[in-house]
DRENVOPA-655850 format. One line per 8 residues: their letters; for each residue x, y, z of C-alpha. Coordinates in nm, 4 decimals. Example, Ala and Ser with C-alpha at 12.3 -4.5 7.8 and 13.67 -1.06 7.14 Angstrom:
# residues 2
as = 1.2300,-0.4500,0.7800 ~ 1.3670,-0.1060,0.7140
//
This chain:
# residues 544
mgagdegt = -1.9255,4.8723,-0.9787 ~ -1.7866,5.0797,-0.6968 ~ -1.4231,5.0958,-0.5962 ~ -1.5058,4.9137,-0.2760 ~ -1.6641,4.6195,-0.4601 ~ -1.3436,4.4345,-0.5348 ~ -1.4101,4.0986,-0.6999 ~ -1.7793,4.1580,-0.7717
taadhpfk = -1.7391,4.0533,-1.1344 ~ -1.7138,3.6957,-1.0037 ~ -1.9879,3.7331,-0.7441 ~ -2.2345,3.5333,-0.9547 ~ -2.0152,3.2283,-0.9084 ~ -1.8010,3.2815,-0.5962 ~ -1.6519,2.9279,-0.6169 ~ -1.5445,2.9679,-0.9774
glilccts = -1.1922,2.8298,-1.0084 ~ -1.2336,2.5884,-0.7180 ~ -1.2098,2.2169,-0.7978 ~ -1.3647,2.0033,-0.5258 ~ -1.3870,1.6360,-0.4416 ~ -1.4827,1.4547,-0.1233 ~ -1.3945,1.1537,0.0866 ~ -1.6011,0.9470,0.3307
vsadirnd = -1.9196,1.1479,0.2710 ~ -2.2496,0.9584,0.2546 ~ -2.4295,0.9500,-0.0794 ~ -2.7250,1.1678,0.0225 ~ -2.5035,1.4405,0.1685 ~ -2.2648,1.4151,-0.1256 ~ -2.5471,1.4692,-0.3743 ~ -2.6629,1.7747,-0.1812
itakatdl = -2.3244,1.9460,-0.1497 ~ -2.2365,1.8601,-0.5096 ~ -2.5414,2.0526,-0.6314 ~ -2.4661,2.3454,-0.3992 ~ -2.0986,2.3623,-0.4972 ~ -2.1943,2.3557,-0.8651 ~ -2.4415,2.6396,-0.8062 ~ -2.1558,2.8362,-0.6503
gavwkqdl = -1.9469,2.7845,-0.9648 ~ -1.7112,2.5081,-0.8517 ~ -1.6090,2.2079,-1.0592 ~ -1.6923,1.8853,-0.8768 ~ -1.4809,1.5755,-0.9292 ~ -1.5569,1.2255,-0.8136 ~ -1.1859,1.1498,-0.7800 ~ -0.8840,1.3351,-0.6465
tsdathli = -0.7342,1.4917,-0.9576 ~ -0.4045,1.6737,-0.9951 ~ -0.5810,2.0114,-1.0245 ~ -0.8035,1.9699,-0.7171 ~ -0.8019,2.2659,-0.4772 ~ -1.0191,2.1428,-0.1873 ~ -1.0986,1.8041,-0.0320 ~ -1.4292,1.7840,0.1541
vgdlatqk = -1.3649,1.5411,0.4398 ~ -1.6164,1.3302,0.6279 ~ -1.3581,1.1167,0.8061 ~ -0.9790,1.1261,0.8061 ~ -0.9247,0.7469,0.7925 ~ -0.9303,0.7287,0.4124 ~ -0.6767,0.6879,0.1345 ~ -0.7639,1.0228,-0.0225
yryvakqr = -0.7083,1.2048,0.3054 ~ -0.3769,1.0310,0.3706 ~ -0.2531,1.1027,0.0195 ~ -0.3379,1.4708,0.0481 ~ -0.1745,1.4873,0.3916 ~ 0.1481,1.3421,0.2551 ~ 0.1690,1.4595,-0.1058 ~ -0.0643,1.7553,-0.1694
pdvkpmri = 0.0098,2.0698,0.0332 ~ -0.1853,2.2646,-0.2308 ~ -0.5153,2.0920,-0.1444 ~ -0.7151,2.2299,0.1501 ~ -0.9057,1.9796,0.3680 ~ -1.2490,2.1215,0.4527 ~ -1.5524,2.0205,0.6531 ~ -1.8874,1.9716,0.4820
sfiekahe = -2.0057,2.2927,0.6453 ~ -1.7683,2.4892,0.4188 ~ -2.0048,2.4384,0.1261 ~ -2.3239,2.4579,0.3299 ~ -2.2384,2.7909,0.4965 ~ -2.1109,2.9386,0.1724 ~ -2.4320,2.8430,-0.0053 ~ -2.6487,2.9849,0.2746
awvatksi = -2.4693,3.3188,0.2588 ~ -2.4852,3.3204,-0.1206 ~ -2.8604,3.2601,-0.1266 ~ -2.9126,3.5278,0.1404 ~ -2.6943,3.7723,-0.0621 ~ -2.4569,3.8141,0.2283 ~ -2.1018,3.9244,0.1563 ~ -1.8461,3.6938,0.3187
piheleve = -1.4840,3.6510,0.2087 ~ -1.4085,3.2956,0.0930 ~ -1.0805,3.2839,0.2837 ~ -1.2660,3.3450,0.6102 ~ -1.4870,3.0447,0.5410 ~ -1.1799,2.8373,0.4579 ~ -1.0288,2.9169,0.7965 ~ -1.3506,2.8715,0.9918
hafppflg = -1.4494,2.5422,0.8281 ~ -1.1121,2.3759,0.7774 ~ -1.1043,2.0089,0.8792 ~ -0.8844,2.0047,1.1931 ~ -0.6118,1.7380,1.2152 ~ -0.7499,1.5519,1.5175 ~ -1.1237,1.5695,1.4482 ~ -1.2788,1.2352,1.5432
lricstni = -0.9677,1.1152,1.7277 ~ -0.9390,1.0345,2.0977 ~ -0.5814,1.0803,2.2148 ~ -0.4070,0.9557,2.5283 ~ -0.0422,1.0049,2.6310 ~ 0.2080,0.8006,2.8301 ~ 0.5620,0.8294,2.9666 ~ 0.5420,1.2103,2.9625
ndekerqk = 0.6445,1.2982,3.3147 ~ 0.6201,1.6761,3.2885 ~ 0.2713,1.7811,3.3999 ~ 0.2907,2.1041,3.1975 ~ 0.3804,1.9064,2.8864 ~ 0.0782,1.6777,2.9337 ~ -0.1480,1.9796,2.9826 ~ -0.0050,2.1313,2.6654
iqkiteen = -0.0786,1.8135,2.4690 ~ -0.4357,1.8125,2.6023 ~ -0.4857,2.1785,2.5097 ~ -0.3451,2.1358,2.1564 ~ -0.5514,1.8198,2.1020 ~ -0.8764,1.9944,2.1907 ~ -0.7865,2.3059,1.9907 ~ -0.7351,2.0856,1.6854
ggtysgdl = -1.0658,1.9018,1.7012 ~ -0.9665,1.5970,1.9062 ~ -1.0683,1.4587,2.2435 ~ -0.8048,1.4048,2.5106 ~ -0.8313,1.1166,2.7578 ~ -0.6091,1.0915,3.0634 ~ -0.6978,0.7240,3.1012 ~ -0.6370,0.4578,2.8384
tkqvthlv = -0.9691,0.3023,2.7359 ~ -1.0639,0.0954,2.4338 ~ -1.2263,0.4068,2.2868 ~ -0.8840,0.5749,2.2536 ~ -0.7662,0.5855,1.8904 ~ -0.4049,0.6976,1.9463 ~ -0.1567,0.6557,2.2286 ~ 0.1158,0.9200,2.2092
asnpegkk = 0.4270,0.7922,2.3867 ~ 0.7708,0.9295,2.4549 ~ 0.9138,0.5769,2.4727 ~ 0.7778,0.2234,2.4105 ~ 0.7230,0.0899,2.7603 ~ 0.4790,0.0876,3.0518 ~ 0.1329,-0.0516,3.1209 ~ -0.0498,0.1858,2.8870
yqfakqwg = 0.1855,0.0877,2.6083 ~ 0.1314,-0.2860,2.6653 ~ -0.2474,-0.2568,2.6862 ~ -0.2596,-0.0371,2.3767 ~ -0.0793,-0.3115,2.1849 ~ -0.3196,-0.5743,2.3133 ~ -0.6224,-0.3665,2.2179 ~ -0.4919,-0.2722,1.8753
ikivslew = -0.4725,0.0996,1.9541 ~ -0.2373,0.2953,1.7301 ~ 0.0843,0.3790,1.9134 ~ 0.2857,0.6739,1.7868 ~ 0.5849,0.8720,1.8993 ~ 0.5510,1.2282,2.0206 ~ 0.6817,1.3470,1.6835 ~ 0.3580,1.2329,1.5153
fhhsverg = 0.1569,1.4664,1.7351 ~ 0.3713,1.7744,1.6667 ~ 0.4194,1.7027,1.2948 ~ 0.0451,1.6544,1.2429 ~ -0.0271,1.9881,1.4101 ~ 0.2375,2.1553,1.1952 ~ 0.1004,1.9944,0.8770 ~ -0.2607,2.0683,0.9715
maldeayf = -0.3603,1.7090,0.8919 ~ -0.3237,1.3763,1.0728 ~ -0.0188,1.2070,0.9206 ~ 0.0357,0.8378,0.8497 ~ 0.1238,0.6718,1.1806 ~ 0.3600,0.4212,1.0142 ~ 0.6213,0.6957,0.9739 ~ 0.6291,0.7505,1.3509
sfdlpase = 0.6438,0.3932,1.4769 ~ 0.8788,0.2915,1.7572 ~ 0.9952,0.0120,1.5282 ~ 1.1874,0.2827,1.3428 ~ 1.5125,0.4324,1.4713 ~ 1.4539,0.7693,1.6399 ~ 1.6507,0.9466,1.3663 ~ 1.4182,0.8079,1.0960
rgqgawir = 1.0831,0.8844,1.2541 ~ 0.8841,1.1309,1.0498 ~ 1.1098,1.1103,0.7443 ~ 0.8988,1.1150,0.4289 ~ 0.5735,1.1608,0.6195 ~ 0.4817,1.4781,0.4301 ~ 0.6070,1.7235,0.1724 ~ 0.7029,2.0479,0.3384
satgkrkl = 0.8110,2.2313,0.0256 ~ 0.5610,2.4291,-0.1780 ~ 0.7496,2.3370,-0.4969 ~ 0.5061,2.2691,-0.7750 ~ 0.2215,2.4315,-0.5864 ~ 0.0018,2.6226,-0.8271 ~ -0.2047,2.9251,-0.7364 ~ -0.5690,2.9239,-0.8337
seregsgs = -0.5140,3.2231,-1.0547 ~ -0.2517,3.0253,-1.2466 ~ -0.5021,2.7479,-1.3084 ~ -0.7444,2.9953,-1.4584 ~ -0.4938,3.2073,-1.6473 ~ -0.3781,3.5538,-1.5596 ~ -0.6411,3.7358,-1.7557 ~ -0.9467,3.7073,-1.9790
sdgrvksd = -0.9701,3.7635,-2.3517 ~ -1.1137,4.1116,-2.3057 ~ -0.8217,4.2207,-2.0914 ~ -0.9984,4.2139,-1.7569 ~ -0.7935,4.0703,-1.4729 ~ -0.9596,3.7737,-1.3058 ~ -1.0009,3.7985,-0.9319 ~ -0.8467,3.5486,-0.6916
pakrkikr = -1.1228,3.3144,-0.5666 ~ -0.9857,3.3473,-0.2136 ~ -1.0762,3.7180,-0.2266 ~ -1.4145,3.6854,-0.3925 ~ -1.7161,3.7673,-0.1819 ~ -2.0420,3.5796,-0.1741 ~ -2.2850,3.8175,-0.3381 ~ -2.5678,3.7506,-0.5824
aasdrlss = -2.8846,3.9188,-0.7079 ~ -3.2256,3.7651,-0.6279 ~ -3.3179,3.7472,-0.9982 ~ -3.0102,3.5359,-1.0645 ~ -3.1040,3.3009,-0.7811 ~ -3.4415,3.2394,-0.9476 ~ -3.2815,3.1746,-1.2867 ~ -3.0257,2.9293,-1.1489
gsqtlwgd = -3.2855,2.7581,-0.9350 ~ -3.5080,2.7021,-1.2376 ~ -3.2256,2.5363,-1.4280 ~ -3.1493,2.3080,-1.1339 ~ -3.5182,2.2199,-1.0949 ~ -3.5438,2.1368,-1.4674 ~ -3.2424,1.9124,-1.4402 ~ -3.4006,1.7314,-1.1476
imgtkavk = -3.7283,1.6808,-1.3363 ~ -3.5567,1.5528,-1.6508 ~ -3.3191,1.3344,-1.4519 ~ -3.0129,1.5036,-1.6015 ~ -2.7445,1.7292,-1.4618 ~ -2.4812,1.9414,-1.6256 ~ -2.1634,1.7410,-1.6580 ~ -1.8024,1.8288,-1.7202
vdkpnewg = -1.5224,1.6273,-1.8730 ~ -1.3027,1.4888,-1.5975 ~ -0.9284,1.4807,-1.6432 ~ -0.7404,1.1632,-1.5647 ~ -0.7046,1.1549,-1.1908 ~ -0.4239,1.0908,-0.9501 ~ -0.5793,0.7692,-0.8293 ~ -0.5719,0.6002,-1.1682
tdapqrts = -0.9468,0.5378,-1.2028 ~ -1.0768,0.5097,-1.5557 ~ -1.3925,0.7131,-1.5216 ~ -1.6092,0.7100,-1.8366 ~ -1.5575,1.0195,-2.0506 ~ -1.8744,1.2227,-2.0806 ~ -1.9496,1.4797,-2.3446 ~ -1.9881,1.8354,-2.2232
skaesstt = -2.1027,2.1521,-2.3928 ~ -1.8601,2.4206,-2.5050 ~ -1.9824,2.6451,-2.2293 ~ -1.9131,2.3803,-1.9697 ~ -1.5744,2.2852,-2.1050 ~ -1.4641,2.6458,-2.0849 ~ -1.4948,2.6346,-1.7069 ~ -1.2585,2.3433,-1.6636
gpvgvpyv = -0.8842,2.3744,-1.6167 ~ -0.6222,2.3397,-1.8923 ~ -0.6563,2.0143,-2.0832 ~ -0.2880,1.9285,-2.0487 ~ -0.2645,1.9444,-1.6694 ~ -0.0253,1.6631,-1.5710 ~ -0.1346,1.3977,-1.3282 ~ 0.0257,1.1308,-1.1165
nvrtsmsm = -0.0932,0.7738,-1.1725 ~ -0.0540,0.6466,-0.8164 ~ -0.2029,0.3024,-0.8697 ~ -0.3868,0.2147,-1.1858 ~ -0.5812,-0.0687,-1.0273 ~ -0.7302,0.1369,-0.7426 ~ -1.0663,0.3074,-0.7735 ~ -1.1113,0.5823,-0.5181
sdlqpeip = -1.4825,0.6281,-0.5700 ~ -1.6620,0.6759,-0.2424 ~ -1.9124,0.4158,-0.3640 ~ -1.6395,0.1609,-0.2863 ~ -1.4516,0.1008,0.0418 ~ -1.1866,0.3678,0.0737 ~ -0.9293,0.1596,0.2581 ~ -0.8766,-0.1793,0.0965
kkmfhdkg = -0.7248,-0.4238,0.3408 ~ -0.3664,-0.5084,0.2525 ~ -0.2261,-0.8599,0.2602 ~ -0.0924,-0.8530,0.6185 ~ -0.3960,-0.6820,0.7703 ~ -0.4796,-0.8072,1.1210 ~ -0.1727,-1.0348,1.1283 ~ 0.0962,-1.0233,1.3952
fhvygfdt = 0.4669,-1.0740,1.3263 ~ 0.7837,-1.1194,1.5276 ~ 1.1115,-1.0800,1.3347 ~ 1.3815,-1.3071,1.4743 ~ 1.7501,-1.3680,1.4087 ~ 1.8338,-1.0792,1.1742 ~ 2.0846,-0.8017,1.2271 ~ 1.9452,-0.4647,1.3320
dkesrirg = 1.9400,-0.3145,0.9833 ~ 1.7684,-0.6095,0.8159 ~ 1.5227,-0.6456,1.1020 ~ 1.4240,-0.2793,1.0694 ~ 1.3718,-0.3124,0.6944 ~ 1.1628,-0.6289,0.7270 ~ 0.9453,-0.4673,0.9932 ~ 0.8967,-0.1686,0.7657
iirgfdgn = 0.7849,-0.3924,0.4784 ~ 0.5378,-0.5775,0.6989 ~ 0.3913,-0.2545,0.8382 ~ 0.3666,-0.1164,0.4866 ~ 0.1153,-0.3925,0.4114 ~ -0.0900,-0.3332,0.7283 ~ 0.0859,-0.5962,0.9396 ~ 0.1761,-0.5436,1.3053
typalqdl = 0.5254,-0.6226,1.4330 ~ 0.6160,-0.6966,1.7947 ~ 0.9676,-0.6745,1.9431 ~ 0.9284,-0.9739,2.1770 ~ 0.7626,-1.3144,2.1457 ~ 0.5523,-1.2502,2.4524 ~ 0.4227,-0.9291,2.2945 ~ 0.3235,-1.1290,1.9870
feapasry = 0.1380,-1.3896,2.1921 ~ -0.0565,-1.1212,2.3813 ~ -0.1485,-0.9257,2.0684 ~ -0.4991,-0.9460,1.9173 ~ -0.4419,-1.0884,1.5682 ~ -0.5991,-1.3324,1.3247 ~ -0.2616,-1.4978,1.2504 ~ 0.0709,-1.5170,1.4324
livvpdsy = 0.3958,-1.5500,1.2365 ~ 0.7669,-1.5478,1.3182 ~ 1.0021,-1.4484,1.0358 ~ 1.3517,-1.6000,1.0491 ~ 1.6488,-1.5905,0.8074 ~ 1.6554,-1.8501,0.5270 ~ 1.9870,-1.9709,0.6742 ~ 1.7971,-2.1114,0.9746
iqadcpki = 1.6930,-2.4734,1.0022 ~ 1.4085,-2.5845,1.2266 ~ 1.6421,-2.6468,1.5204 ~ 1.7569,-2.2808,1.5100 ~ 1.4076,-2.1375,1.5423 ~ 1.2600,-2.0118,1.8702 ~ 1.0666,-2.2698,2.0687 ~ 0.6991,-2.1913,2.1023
sdaskavq = 0.5843,-2.2599,2.4577 ~ 0.2385,-2.1057,2.4236 ~ 0.0388,-2.3881,2.2667 ~ -0.2781,-2.1752,2.2667 ~ -0.1433,-1.9676,1.9783 ~ -0.1195,-2.1174,1.6286 ~ 0.2173,-1.9617,1.5529 ~ 0.3771,-2.0354,1.2162
ivtawwle = 0.7470,-1.9877,1.1474 ~ 0.8430,-1.8642,0.8012 ~ 1.1629,-1.7459,0.6378 ~ 1.2393,-1.4311,0.4442 ~ 1.1728,-1.6362,0.1292 ~ 0.8070,-1.6605,0.2262 ~ 0.7954,-1.2828,0.2605 ~ 0.9524,-1.2444,-0.0841
rclhedkf = 0.6913,-1.4786,-0.2274 ~ 0.4064,-1.2785,-0.0743 ~ 0.5465,-0.9579,-0.2203 ~ 0.5875,-1.1242,-0.5600 ~ 0.2269,-1.2501,-0.5600 ~ 0.0953,-0.9363,-0.3850 ~ -0.1126,-1.1524,-0.1515 ~ -0.0866,-1.3475,0.1715
iepdeyll = 0.0526,-1.6921,0.0917 ~ -0.0491,-1.9699,0.3286 ~ 0.2842,-2.0859,0.4794 ~ 0.1814,-2.4513,0.4508 ~ 0.1327,-2.4027,0.0775 ~ 0.4882,-2.2787,0.0160 ~ 0.7384,-2.5259,0.1546 ~ 1.0396,-2.3240,0.0395
grpmkrhn = 0.9180,-2.0433,0.2658 ~ 0.9459,-2.2577,0.5795 ~ 1.2684,-2.3436,0.7665 ~ 1.4164,-2.6674,0.6336 ~ 1.4564,-2.9730,0.8552 ~ 1.8277,-2.9757,0.7760 ~ 2.0846,-2.8415,0.5312 ~ 2.3710,-3.0328,0.3626
isgfekmt = 2.1857,-3.3610,0.3331 ~ 2.4081,-3.6662,0.2824 ~ 2.4397,-3.7590,-0.0855 ~ 2.3686,-3.4116,-0.2237 ~ 2.7349,-3.3109,-0.1976 ~ 2.8088,-3.5414,-0.4932 ~ 2.5477,-3.3865,-0.7209 ~ 2.5597,-3.1153,-0.9860
vsvtkfdg = 2.2073,-2.9961,-1.0615 ~ 2.0499,-2.7763,-1.3303 ~ 1.6955,-2.6445,-1.3548 ~ 1.4623,-2.5422,-1.6348 ~ 1.1314,-2.3559,-1.6765 ~ 1.1739,-2.1601,-1.3536 ~ 1.1760,-1.7817,-1.3464 ~ 1.1443,-1.4908,-1.1058
vdylhytk = 1.1139,-1.5805,-0.7390 ~ 1.0756,-1.9507,-0.8244 ~ 1.4137,-1.9558,-0.9956 ~ 1.5770,-1.7651,-0.7117 ~ 1.4425,-1.9887,-0.4359 ~ 1.4846,-2.3273,-0.6075 ~ 1.8434,-2.2585,-0.7113 ~ 1.9316,-2.1394,-0.3620
aigklgae = 1.7582,-2.4394,-0.2064 ~ 1.9752,-2.6738,-0.4173 ~ 2.2846,-2.5146,-0.2675 ~ 2.1497,-2.5327,0.0895 ~ 2.0937,-2.9062,0.0520 ~ 2.4612,-2.9456,-0.0375 ~ 2.4492,-2.9878,-0.4153 ~ 2.6196,-2.7669,-0.6716
fcekvyka = 2.3831,-2.5645,-0.8878 ~ 2.4890,-2.5177,-1.2500 ~ 2.3130,-2.2840,-1.4900 ~ 2.3895,-2.4804,-1.8072 ~ 2.3310,-2.8457,-1.8876 ~ 2.6404,-3.0508,-1.9779 ~ 2.7000,-3.4230,-1.9967 ~ 2.8530,-3.4118,-1.6514
rsllivns = 2.5326,-3.3010,-1.4818 ~ 2.3778,-3.5335,-1.2262 ~ 2.0205,-3.4127,-1.2503 ~ 1.7830,-3.1736,-1.4276 ~ 1.4884,-3.0404,-1.2263 ~ 1.1886,-2.9260,-1.4321 ~ 0.9071,-2.6983,-1.3243 ~ 0.6242,-2.9338,-1.4175
adkskhkd = 0.3684,-2.6528,-1.3810 ~ 0.5163,-2.4820,-1.6881 ~ 0.3576,-2.6382,-1.9961 ~ 0.5561,-2.4375,-2.2506 ~ 0.7043,-2.6165,-2.5513 ~ 1.0586,-2.4881,-2.4901 ~ 1.2419,-2.8089,-2.4028 ~ 1.6017,-2.7460,-2.5094
kekaaeaw = 1.7488,-2.8451,-2.1738 ~ 1.5185,-3.1456,-2.1467 ~ 1.6170,-3.2706,-2.4917 ~ 1.9858,-3.2310,-2.4116 ~ 1.9466,-3.4101,-2.0789 ~ 1.7515,-3.6881,-2.2517 ~ 2.0229,-3.7354,-2.5137 ~ 2.3002,-3.7438,-2.2534
gipivsqe = 2.1161,-3.9735,-2.0190 ~ 2.0743,-3.7192,-1.7391 ~ 1.7825,-3.7991,-1.5088 ~ 1.5008,-3.5447,-1.5392 ~ 1.2730,-3.4991,-1.2381 ~ 0.9903,-3.2664,-1.1371 ~ 1.0339,-3.0079,-0.8639 ~ 0.8237,-3.2284,-0.6388
wllecise = 1.1284,-3.4489,-0.5851 ~ 1.3276,-3.1584,-0.4394 ~ 1.0375,-3.0535,-0.2179 ~ 1.0074,-3.4102,-0.0880 ~ 1.3785,-3.4158,-0.0036 ~ 1.3390,-3.0880,0.1867 ~ 1.0302,-3.2119,0.3700 ~ 1.1876,-3.5417,0.4745
gelipfkk = 1.5352,-3.4042,0.5352 ~ 1.7046,-3.6787,0.3325 ~ 1.7927,-3.7783,-0.0235 ~ 1.4782,-3.9381,-0.1668 ~ 1.4920,-4.1903,-0.4551 ~ 1.3713,-4.0113,-0.7639 ~ 1.2149,-4.3040,-0.9480 ~ 0.8528,-4.1887,-0.9114
yllntkpi = 0.9462,-3.8316,-1.0094 ~ 1.1293,-3.9180,-1.3343 ~ 1.0161,-3.7404,-1.6512 ~ 1.2562,-3.9105,-1.8949 ~ 1.0913,-4.0689,-2.1984 ~ 1.3598,-4.3402,-2.2014 ~ 1.3825,-4.5788,-1.9069 ~ 1.6382,-4.4993,-1.6355
vekkngev = 1.7270,-4.7497,-1.3675 ~ 1.8479,-4.6144,-1.0360 ~ 2.1132,-4.8271,-0.8620 ~ 2.1878,-4.8572,-0.4939 ~ 2.5433,-4.7222,-0.5236 ~ 2.4358,-4.3777,-0.6295 ~ 2.4486,-4.4402,-1.0037 ~ 2.1824,-4.4485,-1.2724
evkkegst = 2.1695,-4.6660,-1.5796 ~ 2.0164,-4.5247,-1.8947 ~ 1.8863,-4.7697,-2.1536 ~ 1.8266,-4.6357,-2.5032 ~ 1.7545,-4.7832,-2.8433 ~ 1.8485,-4.6897,-3.1992 ~ 2.1730,-4.6506,-3.3888 ~ 2.2464,-4.3057,-3.2523
alenvtvk = 2.1503,-4.3803,-2.8927 ~ 2.4009,-4.4229,-2.6116 ~ 2.3446,-4.7791,-2.4989 ~ 2.3807,-4.8829,-2.1375 ~ 2.5489,-4.5537,-2.0393 ~ 2.6271,-4.5282,-1.6693 ~ 2.6310,-4.1758,-1.5214 ~ 2.7984,-4.1347,-1.1835
fdsavqvs = 2.6995,-3.8488,-0.9492 ~ 3.0625,-3.7798,-0.8634 ~ 3.2100,-3.7922,-1.2109 ~ 3.3061,-3.5190,-1.4583 ~ 3.1779,-3.2274,-1.2552 ~ 3.4268,-2.9838,-1.4021 ~ 3.2751,-2.7642,-1.6718 ~ 3.5001,-2.6317,-1.9452
//
């Protein structure tokens, strides 16, 4: 080896040390580039693992791409041509530095995007945006058409802005454009929404620090067992003898004939998929990275295989929201939550009505009754009004809850219903969000909620859906003659806006007679029973 042949010891496998995976690449192309990358010495992974060095990108609208853009500055996004051109040069025994191919075939941040701008009055600034867009793989359009993917705006107003909202075009602040260029990847638009205060736009959109970034040489180790220093893959040149090409080609052909391919053991990946563990030979396992490389389990239930859809629709996908009646801080947080689950928020009711959406919802505070809610004049839109409790329920269930199926998530007809002010109420067999909402609802109706059951209680509400055998509160209420009702009674009171007789909702095993004056008579038998005990709603409410 001559002095000028730096890195030729790795020329047989110029991609050795590279760990590749792909996103949004069709199966036939993926099979082809997988074989070529393996020939070049790379390790191919189906999923995005913590030791990945390059992401081969077919389209930027995928979860893998977005995760790399935000969290993985050490992973280089590349076009498919990166592998194809490298393999062509390798087969032709041409000498090309890897880093030159990385620069030439990097996946630009705006590739596949059509960008339009609005409210940018400076002609030079608009020309600059057009020039940068085209230099970074995108197409610039001076006119807003339905083919535009992103509208870059300096402020949220104007005809382009309104039509973009109607057509479902992504609207971003100018910061998104400049940050994406700086990052070298298209960043998540949610971090640059006009629903966010100007000071918060772009915060958390991507990791700027190189902390934790590992060099390829560190993944391999600083040296080999015989003392030779391993070359940096970025400096290796594509060079290979013709005899070696024949040998490698024969092995690949044999694998194709036998229907088998060399496999490597995959480490647990950052996307939490449980890929089956496959046995590999000692020779193969020696080419993989250190066994103990840490990984981040982003979401254990999400498979990022390209055989499955890469962007699962979240619970508020294609649904339009207007947040009404909250202070500025709470409104901003609620909008952020909705957008985080693919929902669209609109600052004005008219904007909501004009938006293309499958559902239209207005979120109001739980302190609102129906009379406090905005009046819907546009009868053509099936707008549903929900409270923040409905939103909490959706988050708890991790799915879109039909508003009509969760009465506690709708504004009540009225609060402080006559008769409830005399009552002290306990509940049992509720937990989580159910417990939170039912106990708060009792207070809104005017009754006093009490955690523990004493003789002085007026009522015990039971979650009839819970079939557990724990009935301590029910037994105590039974012994003390406290009426026991299902939660359906409370829901009926809320629905009707008045105190409903609870006779048909009673769960007591002993008969209870409800009187007209707001008292109940409990009839029991046996020597230890309390006979003909009368419990008044307004008596003995003080708990010691």
